[in-house]
BALOBA-1460 file (C-alpha; in Angstrom, 3 decimals):
// residues 384
<rec num="1" residu="m" x="2.140" y="6.354" z="1.006"/>
<rec num="2" residu="k" x="4.764" y="3.755" z="0.201"/>
<rec num="3" residu="r" x="4.065" y="0.781" z="-2.033"/>
<rec num="4" residu="a" x="5.489" y="-2.669" z="-1.281"/>
<rec num="5" residu="l" x="6.535" y="-5.373" z="-3.709"/>
<rec num="6" residu="i" x="7.172" y="-8.636" z="-1.877"/>
<rec num="7" residu="v" x="9.153" y="-11.266" z="-3.710"/>
<rec num="8" residu="s" x="10.630" y="-14.550" z="-2.529"/>
<rec num="9" residu="l" x="13.347" y="-15.959" z="-4.757"/>
<rec num="10" residu="y" x="15.055" y="-19.282" z="-4.172"/>
<rec num="11" residu="f" x="13.143" y="-19.478" z="-0.886"/>
<rec num="12" residu="v" x="14.758" y="-16.223" z="0.290"/>
<rec num="13" residu="v" x="12.282" y="-13.458" z="1.004"/>
<rec num="14" residu="i" x="13.263" y="-10.074" z="-0.321"/>
<rec num="15" residu="l" x="11.271" y="-7.015" z="0.672"/>
<rec num="16" residu="l" x="11.469" y="-4.135" z="-1.733"/>
<rec num="17" residu="i" x="9.875" y="-0.868" z="-0.665"/>
<rec num="18" residu="l" x="9.098" y="1.158" z="-3.744"/>
<rec num="19" residu="s" x="9.465" y="4.888" z="-3.424"/>
<rec num="20" residu="t" x="6.397" y="7.078" z="-3.554"/>
<rec num="21" residu="n" x="7.028" y="7.976" z="-7.196"/>
<rec num="22" residu="q" x="6.421" y="4.357" z="-8.191"/>
<rec num="23" residu="s" x="2.762" y="4.991" z="-8.865"/>
<rec num="24" residu="r" x="2.608" y="2.428" z="-11.652"/>
<rec num="25" residu="w" x="3.541" y="-1.006" z="-10.411"/>
<rec num="26" residu="f" x="2.590" y="-4.638" z="-10.021"/>
<rec num="27" residu="h" x="2.399" y="-6.508" z="-6.764"/>
<rec num="28" residu="p" x="3.010" y="-10.251" z="-6.769"/>
<rec num="29" residu="q" x="2.927" y="-11.194" z="-3.109"/>
<rec num="30" residu="n" x="4.964" y="-14.326" z="-3.244"/>
<rec num="31" residu="t" x="7.263" y="-16.141" z="-5.654"/>
<rec num="32" residu="k" x="8.991" y="-19.455" z="-5.126"/>
<rec num="33" residu="n" x="11.461" y="-20.909" z="-7.595"/>
<rec num="34" residu="t" x="10.816" y="-24.546" z="-8.292"/>
<rec num="35" residu="k" x="-1.184" y="-2.890" z="-38.664"/>
<rec num="36" residu="s" x="-4.208" y="-3.501" z="-38.967"/>
<rec num="37" residu="q" x="-6.265" y="-5.676" z="-36.829"/>
<rec num="38" residu="a" x="-5.066" y="-9.250" z="-37.309"/>
<rec num="39" residu="p" x="-7.660" y="-11.309" z="-39.199"/>
<rec num="40" residu="l" x="-9.612" y="-13.877" z="-37.271"/>
<rec num="41" residu="i" x="-11.656" y="-16.859" z="-38.246"/>
<rec num="42" residu="n" x="-15.089" y="-15.991" z="-39.574"/>
<rec num="43" residu="q" x="-16.909" y="-18.968" z="-38.136"/>
<rec num="44" residu="a" x="-16.711" y="-21.306" z="-35.185"/>
<rec num="45" residu="i" x="-13.802" y="-23.744" z="-35.298"/>
<rec num="46" residu="a" x="-14.699" y="-27.403" z="-35.603"/>
<rec num="47" residu="f" x="-12.951" y="-29.170" z="-32.738"/>
<rec num="48" residu="t" x="-13.325" y="-32.877" z="-32.033"/>
<rec num="49" residu="p" x="-13.672" y="-33.408" z="-28.273"/>
<rec num="50" residu="t" x="-10.722" y="-35.394" z="-27.024"/>
<rec num="51" residu="f" x="-9.260" y="-35.530" z="-23.547"/>
<rec num="52" residu="v" x="-5.484" y="-35.551" z="-23.449"/>
<rec num="53" residu="n" x="-3.443" y="-36.860" z="-20.537"/>
<rec num="54" residu="s" x="-2.103" y="-33.430" z="-19.684"/>
<rec num="55" residu="y" x="0.188" y="-34.721" z="-16.958"/>
<rec num="56" residu="r" x="2.205" y="-36.728" z="-19.470"/>
<rec num="57" residu="t" x="2.431" y="-33.966" z="-22.019"/>
<rec num="58" residu="d" x="2.951" y="-31.179" z="-19.453"/>
<rec num="59" residu="p" x="4.509" y="-32.922" z="-16.442"/>
<rec num="60" residu="q" x="4.361" y="-29.972" z="-14.009"/>
<rec num="61" residu="l" x="0.741" y="-29.120" z="-14.682"/>
<rec num="62" residu="f" x="-0.323" y="-30.724" z="-11.402"/>
<rec num="63" residu="r" x="1.520" y="-27.959" z="-9.520"/>
<rec num="64" residu="s" x="-1.078" y="-25.401" z="-10.640"/>
<rec num="65" residu="w" x="-4.355" y="-26.068" z="-8.838"/>
<rec num="66" residu="a" x="-6.153" y="-23.782" z="-11.258"/>
<rec num="67" residu="l" x="-5.411" y="-26.091" z="-14.208"/>
<rec num="68" residu="t" x="-6.389" y="-29.448" z="-12.705"/>
<rec num="69" residu="e" x="-9.622" y="-31.415" z="-13.204"/>
<rec num="70" residu="t" x="-11.041" y="-30.039" z="-9.947"/>
<rec num="71" residu="s" x="-10.368" y="-26.384" z="-10.809"/>
<rec num="72" residu="p" x="-13.383" y="-24.039" z="-10.845"/>
<rec num="73" residu="l" x="-12.231" y="-22.943" z="-14.303"/>
<rec num="74" residu="e" x="-13.048" y="-26.430" z="-15.696"/>
<rec num="75" residu="l" x="-10.232" y="-25.979" z="-18.190"/>
<rec num="76" residu="q" x="-9.750" y="-29.672" z="-18.856"/>
<rec num="77" residu="k" x="-13.322" y="-29.742" z="-20.214"/>
<rec num="78" residu="a" x="-12.897" y="-26.412" z="-21.999"/>
<rec num="79" residu="w" x="-9.872" y="-27.768" z="-23.872"/>
<rec num="80" residu="s" x="-12.130" y="-30.440" z="-25.367"/>
<rec num="81" residu="i" x="-13.878" y="-27.588" z="-27.194"/>
<rec num="82" residu="s" x="-10.947" y="-25.306" z="-28.013"/>
<rec num="83" residu="q" x="-7.255" y="-24.987" z="-27.268"/>
<rec num="84" residu="g" x="-6.945" y="-21.637" z="-28.962"/>
<rec num="85" residu="n" x="-5.718" y="-20.349" z="-32.290"/>
<rec num="86" residu="k" x="-2.428" y="-18.683" z="-33.220"/>
<rec num="87" residu="r" x="-4.384" y="-15.979" z="-35.028"/>
<rec num="88" residu="i" x="-5.396" y="-14.570" z="-31.661"/>
<rec num="89" residu="v" x="-2.879" y="-11.907" z="-30.616"/>
<rec num="90" residu="v" x="-2.671" y="-11.139" z="-26.899"/>
<rec num="91" residu="a" x="-0.584" y="-8.123" z="-25.889"/>
<rec num="92" residu="v" x="1.131" y="-8.638" z="-22.527"/>
<rec num="93" residu="i" x="1.977" y="-5.197" z="-21.111"/>
<rec num="94" residu="d" x="4.311" y="-5.944" z="-18.222"/>
<rec num="95" residu="t" x="7.970" y="-6.298" z="-17.191"/>
<rec num="96" residu="g" x="8.815" y="-8.042" z="-20.448"/>
<rec num="97" residu="v" x="8.852" y="-11.784" z="-21.097"/>
<rec num="98" residu="d" x="11.588" y="-14.409" z="-21.365"/>
<rec num="99" residu="y" x="10.900" y="-15.044" z="-25.044"/>
<rec num="100" residu="t" x="13.545" y="-17.812" z="-25.119"/>
<rec num="101" residu="h" x="11.746" y="-19.906" z="-22.478"/>
<rec num="102" residu="s" x="11.087" y="-23.396" z="-23.870"/>
<rec num="103" residu="d" x="7.469" y="-23.291" z="-22.685"/>
<rec num="104" residu="l" x="6.811" y="-19.893" z="-24.317"/>
<rec num="105" residu="k" x="9.007" y="-19.362" z="-27.377"/>
<rec num="106" residu="n" x="6.705" y="-21.112" z="-29.857"/>
<rec num="107" residu="n" x="3.813" y="-18.856" z="-28.820"/>
<rec num="108" residu="i" x="5.602" y="-15.518" z="-29.135"/>
<rec num="109" residu="w" x="3.974" y="-13.222" z="-31.670"/>
<rec num="110" residu="q" x="5.903" y="-12.631" z="-34.891"/>
<rec num="111" residu="n" x="5.269" y="-9.297" z="-36.575"/>
<rec num="112" residu="p" x="4.172" y="-10.282" z="-40.097"/>
<rec num="113" residu="g" x="5.251" y="-6.970" z="-41.589"/>
<rec num="114" residu="e" x="8.803" y="-6.924" z="-40.244"/>
<rec num="115" residu="i" x="12.005" y="-8.531" z="-41.548"/>
<rec num="116" residu="p" x="14.155" y="-9.464" z="-38.539"/>
<rec num="117" residu="n" x="17.479" y="-7.812" z="-37.802"/>
<rec num="118" residu="n" x="17.801" y="-5.754" z="-40.965"/>
<rec num="119" residu="g" x="17.857" y="-2.425" z="-39.148"/>
<rec num="120" residu="k" x="14.803" y="-1.149" z="-41.022"/>
<rec num="121" residu="d" x="11.241" y="-0.260" z="-40.161"/>
<rec num="122" residu="d" x="9.797" y="-2.555" z="-42.823"/>
<rec num="123" residu="d" x="6.132" y="-2.115" z="-41.901"/>
<rec num="124" residu="g" x="6.380" y="1.644" z="-41.342"/>
<rec num="125" residu="n" x="4.924" y="1.535" z="-37.836"/>
<rec num="126" residu="g" x="7.712" y="3.656" z="-36.340"/>
<rec num="127" residu="f" x="9.615" y="0.753" z="-34.744"/>
<rec num="128" residu="i" x="12.702" y="-0.893" z="-36.205"/>
<rec num="129" residu="d" x="12.936" y="-4.722" z="-36.097"/>
<rec num="130" residu="d" x="9.975" y="-5.045" z="-33.729"/>
<rec num="131" residu="m" x="9.497" y="-8.743" z="-34.414"/>
<rec num="132" residu="m" x="7.774" y="-9.637" z="-31.121"/>
<rec num="133" residu="g" x="6.765" y="-6.305" z="-29.608"/>
<rec num="134" residu="w" x="8.803" y="-3.526" z="-28.020"/>
<rec num="135" residu="n" x="10.825" y="-2.611" z="-24.950"/>
<rec num="136" residu="f" x="9.580" y="0.869" z="-24.049"/>
<rec num="137" residu="v" x="12.017" y="1.080" z="-21.130"/>
<rec num="138" residu="a" x="15.155" y="0.713" z="-23.244"/>
<rec num="139" residu="n" x="13.458" y="1.763" z="-26.504"/>
<rec num="140" residu="d" x="14.610" y="-1.319" z="-28.385"/>
<rec num="141" residu="p" x="13.060" y="-4.471" z="-29.911"/>
<rec num="142" residu="y" x="14.197" y="-6.822" z="-27.121"/>
<rec num="143" residu="p" x="11.527" y="-6.906" z="-24.374"/>
<rec num="144" residu="a" x="13.421" y="-9.271" z="-22.065"/>
<rec num="145" residu="d" x="12.285" y="-9.815" z="-18.480"/>
<rec num="146" residu="e" x="14.784" y="-9.291" z="-15.666"/>
<rec num="147" residu="h" x="12.146" y="-9.450" z="-12.935"/>
<rec num="148" residu="g" x="9.938" y="-12.435" z="-13.696"/>
<rec num="149" residu="h" x="6.456" y="-10.955" z="-13.323"/>
<rec num="150" residu="g" x="5.764" y="-10.645" z="-17.047"/>
<rec num="151" residu="t" x="7.089" y="-14.124" z="-17.797"/>
<rec num="152" residu="h" x="4.861" y="-15.565" z="-15.070"/>
<rec num="153" residu="v" x="1.800" y="-13.778" z="-16.453"/>
<rec num="154" residu="a" x="2.607" y="-14.849" z="-20.026"/>
<rec num="155" residu="g" x="2.868" y="-18.496" z="-18.985"/>
<rec num="156" residu="i" x="-0.569" y="-18.437" z="-17.383"/>
<rec num="157" residu="i" x="-2.071" y="-17.009" z="-20.554"/>
<rec num="158" residu="g" x="-0.273" y="-19.051" z="-23.162"/>
<rec num="159" residu="a" x="2.418" y="-21.542" z="-22.182"/>
<rec num="160" residu="v" x="2.750" y="-24.213" z="-24.864"/>
<rec num="161" residu="r" x="0.738" y="-27.386" z="-24.282"/>
<rec num="162" residu="g" x="1.770" y="-30.937" z="-25.111"/>
<rec num="163" residu="n" x="5.498" y="-30.291" z="-25.539"/>
<rec num="164" residu="g" x="6.639" y="-32.717" z="-22.845"/>
<rec num="165" residu="i" x="7.825" y="-30.036" z="-20.420"/>
<rec num="166" residu="g" x="6.468" y="-27.695" z="-17.783"/>
<rec num="167" residu="i" x="2.875" y="-26.530" z="-17.825"/>
<rec num="168" residu="s" x="0.148" y="-25.386" z="-20.185"/>
<rec num="169" residu="g" x="-1.314" y="-21.938" z="-20.527"/>
<rec num="170" residu="v" x="-5.051" y="-21.358" z="-20.366"/>
<rec num="171" residu="c" x="-4.984" y="-20.740" z="-24.133"/>
<rec num="172" residu="p" x="-2.088" y="-22.933" z="-25.300"/>
<rec num="173" residu="n" x="-2.387" y="-21.868" z="-28.944"/>
<rec num="174" residu="v" x="-2.010" y="-18.100" z="-29.053"/>
<rec num="175" residu="s" x="0.389" y="-15.363" z="-30.138"/>
<rec num="176" residu="l" x="1.864" y="-13.317" z="-27.284"/>
<rec num="177" residu="m" x="2.877" y="-9.753" z="-28.184"/>
<rec num="178" residu="i" x="5.434" y="-8.580" z="-25.610"/>
<rec num="179" residu="l" x="5.332" y="-4.942" z="-24.510"/>
<rec num="180" residu="k" x="7.691" y="-3.957" z="-21.710"/>
<rec num="181" residu="y" x="6.610" y="-0.854" z="-19.818"/>
<rec num="182" residu="y" x="7.904" y="-1.309" z="-16.280"/>
<rec num="183" residu="s" x="11.270" y="-0.558" z="-14.718"/>
<rec num="184" residu="p" x="11.875" y="-0.433" z="-10.951"/>
<rec num="185" residu="n" x="14.336" y="2.381" z="-11.646"/>
<rec num="186" residu="a" x="11.810" y="4.559" z="-13.466"/>
<rec num="187" residu="t" x="9.557" y="7.195" z="-11.963"/>
<rec num="188" residu="g" x="5.829" y="6.619" z="-11.741"/>
<rec num="189" residu="k" x="5.379" y="9.159" z="-14.516"/>
<rec num="190" residu="e" x="7.789" y="7.273" z="-16.778"/>
<rec num="191" residu="n" x="6.081" y="3.937" z="-16.118"/>
<rec num="192" residu="l" x="2.702" y="5.488" z="-16.902"/>
<rec num="193" residu="e" x="4.035" y="7.054" z="-20.106"/>
<rec num="194" residu="n" x="5.410" y="3.673" z="-21.164"/>
<rec num="195" residu="t" x="2.081" y="2.060" z="-20.324"/>
<rec num="196" residu="i" x="0.269" y="4.442" z="-22.654"/>
<rec num="197" residu="k" x="2.821" y="3.840" z="-25.416"/>
<rec num="198" residu="s" x="2.321" y="0.106" z="-24.947"/>
<rec num="199" residu="f" x="-1.452" y="0.385" z="-25.234"/>
<rec num="200" residu="r" x="-1.127" y="2.380" z="-28.440"/>
<rec num="201" residu="y" x="1.372" y="-0.072" z="-29.917"/>
<rec num="202" residu="a" x="-1.004" y="-2.962" z="-29.177"/>
<rec num="203" residu="v" x="-3.940" y="-1.112" z="-30.752"/>
<rec num="204" residu="q" x="-1.986" y="-0.192" z="-33.876"/>
<rec num="205" residu="n" x="-0.268" y="-3.533" z="-34.438"/>
<rec num="206" residu="g" x="-2.963" y="-6.159" z="-34.374"/>
<rec num="207" residu="a" x="-3.696" y="-7.139" z="-30.765"/>
<rec num="208" residu="h" x="-7.135" y="-8.572" z="-30.050"/>
<rec num="209" residu="i" x="-6.812" y="-8.681" z="-26.255"/>
<rec num="210" residu="i" x="-4.592" y="-6.614" z="-23.953"/>
<rec num="211" residu="n" x="-3.505" y="-7.994" z="-20.580"/>
<rec num="212" residu="y" x="-2.475" y="-5.339" z="-18.063"/>
<rec num="213" residu="s" x="-1.498" y="-6.792" z="-14.698"/>
<rec num="214" residu="g" x="-0.560" y="-3.526" z="-13.051"/>
<rec num="215" residu="g" x="-1.938" y="-0.106" z="-12.278"/>
<rec num="216" residu="g" x="-2.142" y="2.713" z="-9.794"/>
<rec num="217" residu="a" x="-4.401" y="5.188" z="-8.031"/>
<rec num="218" residu="e" x="-3.955" y="8.082" z="-10.451"/>
<rec num="219" residu="f" x="-6.503" y="8.821" z="-13.179"/>
<rec num="220" residu="s" x="-4.872" y="9.474" z="-16.548"/>
<rec num="221" residu="k" x="-6.895" y="11.094" z="-19.303"/>
<rec num="222" residu="e" x="-4.350" y="9.978" z="-21.897"/>
<rec num="223" residu="e" x="-4.406" y="6.384" z="-20.684"/>
<rec num="224" residu="r" x="-8.196" y="6.331" z="-20.783"/>
<rec num="225" residu="e" x="-8.085" y="7.709" z="-24.332"/>
<rec num="226" residu="a" x="-5.679" y="4.932" z="-25.350"/>
<rec num="227" residu="i" x="-8.066" y="2.302" z="-23.966"/>
<rec num="228" residu="l" x="-10.958" y="4.053" z="-25.707"/>
<rec num="229" residu="e" x="-8.988" y="3.695" z="-28.954"/>
<rec num="230" residu="a" x="-8.719" y="-0.007" z="-28.151"/>
<rec num="231" residu="k" x="-12.493" y="-0.173" z="-27.710"/>
<rec num="232" residu="q" x="-13.033" y="1.468" z="-31.085"/>
<rec num="233" residu="k" x="-10.940" y="-1.298" z="-32.652"/>
<rec num="234" residu="g" x="-12.833" y="-4.022" z="-30.816"/>
<rec num="235" residu="i" x="-10.034" y="-4.828" z="-28.373"/>
<rec num="236" residu="i" x="-10.700" y="-6.195" z="-24.886"/>
<rec num="237" residu="v" x="-8.519" y="-4.904" z="-22.025"/>
<rec num="238" residu="v" x="-8.265" y="-7.266" z="-19.052"/>
<rec num="239" residu="a" x="-6.973" y="-5.359" z="-16.013"/>
<rec num="240" residu="a" x="-5.965" y="-6.264" z="-12.463"/>
<rec num="241" residu="a" x="-8.192" y="-5.065" z="-9.628"/>
<rec num="242" residu="g" x="-5.096" y="-4.318" z="-7.520"/>
<rec num="243" residu="n" x="-3.645" y="-5.686" z="-4.282"/>
<rec num="244" residu="e" x="-4.371" y="-2.973" z="-1.715"/>
<rec num="245" residu="r" x="-7.137" y="-4.774" z="0.241"/>
<rec num="246" residu="q" x="-9.387" y="-1.844" z="-0.672"/>
<rec num="247" residu="n" x="-12.869" y="-1.248" z="-1.986"/>
<rec num="248" residu="a" x="-12.216" y="-0.015" z="-5.523"/>
<rec num="249" residu="d" x="-15.620" y="1.670" z="-5.565"/>
<rec num="250" residu="i" x="-14.180" y="4.070" z="-2.984"/>
<rec num="251" residu="h" x="-10.463" y="3.923" z="-3.818"/>
<rec num="252" residu="a" x="-10.209" y="3.654" z="-7.597"/>
<rec num="253" residu="y" x="-7.412" y="1.614" z="-9.172"/>
<rec num="254" residu="y" x="-6.587" y="2.371" z="-12.793"/>
<rec num="255" residu="p" x="-6.883" y="1.211" z="-15.500"/>
<rec num="256" residu="a" x="-9.303" y="-1.362" z="-14.018"/>
<rec num="257" residu="s" x="-11.578" y="1.429" z="-12.712"/>
<rec num="258" residu="y" x="-12.057" y="3.406" z="-15.935"/>
<rec num="259" residu="d" x="-15.682" y="3.642" z="-17.083"/>
<rec num="260" residu="l" x="-15.131" y="1.823" z="-20.387"/>
<rec num="261" residu="d" x="-17.069" y="-1.293" z="-21.295"/>
<rec num="262" residu="n" x="-14.180" y="-3.008" z="-23.076"/>
<rec num="263" residu="i" x="-12.373" y="-3.368" z="-19.718"/>
<rec num="264" residu="i" x="-12.744" y="-6.546" z="-17.666"/>
<rec num="265" residu="s" x="-11.515" y="-5.941" z="-14.108"/>
<rec num="266" residu="v" x="-10.380" y="-8.986" z="-12.153"/>
<rec num="267" residu="a" x="-10.092" y="-9.884" z="-8.459"/>
<rec num="268" residu="a" x="-8.056" y="-12.832" z="-7.111"/>
<rec num="269" residu="l" x="-9.357" y="-16.072" z="-5.586"/>
<rec num="270" residu="t" x="-7.894" y="-18.691" z="-3.262"/>
<rec num="271" residu="p" x="-8.326" y="-22.453" z="-3.836"/>
<rec num="272" residu="a" x="-11.108" y="-22.247" z="-1.225"/>
<rec num="273" residu="k" x="-12.999" y="-19.885" z="-3.566"/>
<rec num="274" residu="k" x="-12.541" y="-16.857" z="-1.336"/>
<rec num="275" residu="l" x="-10.983" y="-13.517" z="-2.171"/>
<rec num="276" residu="v" x="-7.239" y="-13.407" z="-1.646"/>
<rec num="277" residu="d" x="-6.680" y="-11.243" z="1.444"/>
<rec num="278" residu="s" x="-4.843" y="-8.559" z="-0.520"/>
<rec num="279" residu="s" x="-7.253" y="-8.405" z="-3.466"/>
<rec num="280" residu="n" x="-9.207" y="-5.248" z="-4.124"/>
<rec num="281" residu="y" x="-12.954" y="-5.647" z="-4.544"/>
<rec num="282" residu="g" x="-15.956" y="-3.514" z="-5.457"/>
<rec num="283" residu="i" x="-19.470" y="-4.328" z="-6.554"/>
<rec num="284" residu="k" x="-19.478" y="-1.451" z="-9.066"/>
<rec num="285" residu="r" x="-15.955" y="-1.537" z="-10.448"/>
<rec num="286" residu="i" x="-14.688" y="-5.118" z="-10.214"/>
<rec num="287" residu="d" x="-16.272" y="-7.532" z="-12.688"/>
<rec num="288" residu="v" x="-15.157" y="-11.059" z="-11.938"/>
<rec num="289" residu="a" x="-12.734" y="-13.202" z="-9.938"/>
<rec num="290" residu="a" x="-10.258" y="-15.884" z="-11.010"/>
<rec num="291" residu="p" x="-7.545" y="-18.018" z="-9.394"/>
<rec num="292" residu="g" x="-4.800" y="-15.809" z="-7.971"/>
<rec num="293" residu="q" x="-3.155" y="-17.535" z="-5.011"/>
<rec num="294" residu="n" x="-0.065" y="-19.760" z="-5.221"/>
<rec num="295" residu="i" x="-0.173" y="-19.928" z="-9.004"/>
<rec num="296" residu="y" x="2.564" y="-21.951" z="-10.707"/>
<rec num="297" residu="s" x="3.901" y="-20.625" z="-13.997"/>
<rec num="298" residu="t" x="6.958" y="-19.806" z="-16.075"/>
<rec num="299" residu="l" x="9.873" y="-17.678" z="-14.861"/>
<rec num="300" residu="p" x="12.977" y="-16.351" z="-16.658"/>
<rec num="301" residu="k" x="15.934" y="-18.580" z="-17.528"/>
<rec num="302" residu="g" x="13.740" y="-21.596" z="-18.150"/>
<rec num="303" residu="q" x="12.472" y="-21.725" z="-14.587"/>
<rec num="304" residu="y" x="9.032" y="-22.064" z="-12.980"/>
<rec num="305" residu="g" x="7.614" y="-20.827" z="-9.704"/>
<rec num="306" residu="y" x="4.670" y="-19.560" z="-7.690"/>
<rec num="307" residu="m" x="3.179" y="-16.076" z="-7.459"/>
<rec num="308" residu="t" x="0.070" y="-14.649" z="-5.813"/>
<rec num="309" residu="g" x="-1.991" y="-11.605" z="-6.757"/>
<rec num="310" residu="t" x="-4.597" y="-10.064" z="-9.004"/>
<rec num="311" residu="s" x="-1.936" y="-10.063" z="-11.736"/>
<rec num="312" residu="q" x="-2.206" y="-13.831" z="-11.934"/>
<rec num="313" residu="a" x="-6.011" y="-13.757" z="-11.789"/>
<rec num="314" residu="t" x="-6.051" y="-11.270" z="-14.654"/>
<rec num="315" residu="a" x="-3.937" y="-13.581" z="-16.798"/>
<rec num="316" residu="f" x="-6.427" y="-16.427" z="-16.294"/>
<rec num="317" residu="v" x="-9.293" y="-14.256" z="-17.525"/>
<rec num="318" residu="t" x="-7.216" y="-13.106" z="-20.499"/>
<rec num="319" residu="g" x="-6.545" y="-16.730" z="-21.395"/>
<rec num="320" residu="v" x="-10.246" y="-17.581" z="-21.207"/>
<rec num="321" residu="a" x="-11.116" y="-14.559" z="-23.374"/>
<rec num="322" residu="a" x="-8.533" y="-15.756" z="-25.919"/>
<rec num="323" residu="l" x="-10.142" y="-19.211" z="-25.942"/>
<rec num="324" residu="a" x="-13.514" y="-17.560" z="-26.508"/>
<rec num="325" residu="l" x="-12.254" y="-15.497" z="-29.440"/>
<rec num="326" residu="s" x="-10.544" y="-18.569" z="-30.868"/>
<rec num="327" residu="t" x="-13.848" y="-20.397" z="-30.783"/>
<rec num="328" residu="y" x="-15.947" y="-17.684" z="-32.385"/>
<rec num="329" residu="g" x="-13.887" y="-14.849" z="-33.753"/>
<rec num="330" residu="t" x="-16.644" y="-12.790" z="-35.351"/>
<rec num="331" residu="l" x="-18.236" y="-11.707" z="-32.091"/>
<rec num="332" residu="p" x="-17.573" y="-8.096" z="-31.056"/>
<rec num="333" residu="s" x="-15.515" y="-7.610" z="-27.929"/>
<rec num="334" residu="i" x="-18.476" y="-6.441" z="-25.860"/>
<rec num="335" residu="a" x="-20.302" y="-9.683" z="-26.716"/>
<rec num="336" residu="i" x="-17.313" y="-11.747" z="-25.586"/>
<rec num="337" residu="k" x="-17.195" y="-9.760" z="-22.345"/>
<rec num="338" residu="n" x="-20.919" y="-10.197" z="-21.767"/>
<rec num="339" residu="i" x="-20.765" y="-13.943" z="-22.384"/>
<rec num="340" residu="l" x="-17.810" y="-14.245" z="-20.031"/>
<rec num="341" residu="l" x="-19.512" y="-12.313" z="-17.239"/>
<rec num="342" residu="k" x="-22.935" y="-13.932" z="-17.680"/>
<rec num="343" residu="n" x="-21.449" y="-17.420" z="-17.439"/>
<rec num="344" residu="t" x="-19.540" y="-17.000" z="-14.205"/>
<rec num="345" residu="q" x="-19.884" y="-19.562" z="-11.450"/>
<rec num="346" residu="p" x="-21.880" y="-17.995" z="-8.588"/>
<rec num="347" residu="t" x="-19.763" y="-17.978" z="-5.441"/>
<rec num="348" residu="k" x="-21.135" y="-17.227" z="-1.997"/>
<rec num="349" residu="s" x="-18.002" y="-15.483" z="-0.749"/>
<rec num="350" residu="l" x="-18.098" y="-13.082" z="-3.715"/>
<rec num="351" residu="q" x="-21.708" y="-11.990" z="-3.321"/>
<rec num="352" residu="g" x="-21.792" y="-8.281" z="-2.553"/>
<rec num="353" residu="k" x="-18.041" y="-8.051" z="-3.206"/>
<rec num="354" residu="i" x="-17.797" y="-7.894" z="-7.000"/>
<rec num="355" residu="k" x="-20.205" y="-7.095" z="-9.822"/>
<rec num="356" residu="t" x="-21.002" y="-10.636" z="-10.997"/>
<rec num="357" residu="g" x="-20.653" y="-12.281" z="-7.595"/>
<rec num="358" residu="g" x="-18.863" y="-15.125" z="-9.322"/>
<rec num="359" residu="m" x="-15.683" y="-16.635" z="-10.717"/>
<rec num="360" residu="v" x="-14.781" y="-17.208" z="-14.339"/>
<rec num="361" residu="n" x="-15.652" y="-20.625" z="-15.795"/>
<rec num="362" residu="a" x="-13.971" y="-21.440" z="-19.110"/>
<rec num="363" residu="y" x="-16.097" y="-24.471" z="-19.933"/>
<rec num="364" residu="a" x="-19.404" y="-22.675" z="-19.367"/>
<rec num="365" residu="i" x="-18.258" y="-19.822" z="-21.593"/>
<rec num="366" residu="l" x="-17.124" y="-22.022" z="-24.480"/>
<rec num="367" residu="k" x="-20.285" y="-24.136" z="-24.315"/>
<rec num="368" residu="q" x="-22.303" y="-20.950" z="-24.667"/>
<rec num="369" residu="i" x="-20.269" y="-19.760" z="-27.639"/>
<rec num="370" residu="v" x="-20.358" y="-23.004" z="-29.646"/>
<rec num="371" residu="a" x="-24.151" y="-23.143" z="-29.264"/>
<rec num="372" residu="p" x="-26.109" y="-21.528" z="-32.135"/>
<rec num="373" residu="l" x="-25.800" y="-17.779" z="-31.806"/>
<rec num="374" residu="e" x="-27.940" y="-14.939" z="-33.054"/>
<rec num="375" residu="p" x="-26.073" y="-11.897" z="-34.422"/>
<rec num="376" residu="v" x="-25.017" y="-9.594" z="-31.576"/>
<rec num="377" residu="g" x="-24.726" y="-5.990" z="-32.670"/>
<rec num="378" residu="p" x="-22.234" y="-4.774" z="-35.262"/>
<rec num="379" residu="i" x="-19.353" y="-7.097" z="-36.018"/>
<rec num="380" residu="s" x="-16.096" y="-5.740" z="-34.639"/>
<rec num="381" residu="t" x="-12.733" y="-5.485" z="-36.354"/>
<rec num="382" residu="f" x="-12.006" y="-9.009" z="-35.096"/>
<rec num="383" residu="a" x="-13.755" y="-10.299" z="-38.194"/>
<rec num="384" residu="q" x="-12.056" y="-8.017" z="-40.674"/>
């Protein structure tokens, strides 16, 4: 079975048919150019509610329907509670990221144990000069993005807010760890191997949340073990449901379909609050839905554009999870996941399609977290 990646650049549609060995891939439907676990706060952050004119500070924000006042995410209200915290490290496992992009560069993770460009492995983690992550395709410390998918995903999660240009990410104060696993020239086996390496790097180097906007139909014991290691460190993995128009309860899509409770699997929504036609679904295996159609975000070389798919929806949920951890960093990952899923917005079109029958709502989640909380199970490594 062949896999298709459909991309439109500069209003020219390019159809790329990936060979059958490309079993690990991402599928944006449409693009238009226009060391230890990092320490977290030990108590809720005091944040004075204040509404900022986002359209002055981020002049292209209006192009993303998911970020406006009428969005089902209610992000404008959520930002009155929290806009994130740079202590939160989100690993973006993808095609790389344009780490020089003006709307991203101030939110790129900086490895605290590494001295840049000295040719040494200062922190002893096995990687030389890995200041912002790693390129597992080229095996070097420069995870640049030649495709655009990873940069688009990163912008949704954590584009800088209030800098007078572009857009804002869902969690505009965050540290983005860049892990490049994907190459269109690699075999499916190579992409999967690089995925597993990326997961293990994130686990071993301080990530609190892992965003994986890709996947495939093959079960991998080693990949599952890597995500289990993430669970043991209190790390949430937010994974795309996939874009095959299939019931994932019947046709599994990994890693979203692994039976691990630190995974949040995400389907894609249209502005009309319906599943995107291509989105996978499944009442047992898919947890929640988020905006995923015609999403405006960052692209390489300082550009911006639109993409559609569960990749984009996944990034929105990752951003909301980062806001939640920023607000109350001592909660274990399973508690954050439970709060996120229990505070979804019920949506008629999603009933019987996904586990929660609803879409993510950032404001509802943050309101729940800033309310007085009873202890929830053992405190995870987030608090250490």
